[in-house]
N, C-alpha and C positions, 0 to 999 in steps of 0.2 A: 294680737292674740298671744296669749301665754304659752310657753312650752312646757310649763310645769304639768306634771301628771297628778291626778287625784289619787290620793291614798285612802283606804277604808275609813281611817279616822276623819279625814276631811269630808269625805262623801256623807258619813253619818252625822257629822256636825251640821253639814248644810241642810240635811233632811230634817233634822231635828229643829234648826232654825226656822224652816219653812213651816213646820207644823205649829209653831206658835204664832198667836195672832199678835197684832200691835199693842193690845192691852195686856200682854203678859199671860194670857191664858193658853192653855193647851188642851187637846181633846184626850178624853179618857180612852183607854185602849179597847174597852168593852163597849160602853154606850156611846161614845163619841160626844158626850156632853162636854162642853168647854168648862174648865175649872182653872183657877189661879194656880200657877205652878208652885207658889209658896205653900199651898196646902194639899197638894196631891201626894198620895202615896206612890211610892216608886219600887220597882223590881229591876235591879241591874243585871244585865247579861254581859256577855263578853264585849260586844261592840255597841250596845244600845241601853237605853233607859226606857221602860214602860211606865206610863202614868195611869192611876186609877183615881176615880173621884171618891171612892169609899171602899169599906170592907166588902160589900156585896158584890161589887165589879170585881174586885181582886180575887175573891173566893171563886166566882164563876170563870175567871181567867185560870186559876190553878187547877180547877175541875176539868176544864178542856184541855189543859197542858197535860195532865195526868193520863187522860185517854189517848193521847198521841204517842 
């Protein structure tokens, strides 16, 4: 067992890798539809990246974000 502690960056990377499927697809943040990472729209935050399958889901996310 390792004595190394997880950092926020390593934890986020591990979470991101878990979200990806074996064929390189990732879930859309809104509809959860699996999409190829290469065509996903992204929104980068401080410690994370969100993926969206298209403009409609991205707009829905922005609308939800502006309400909070």
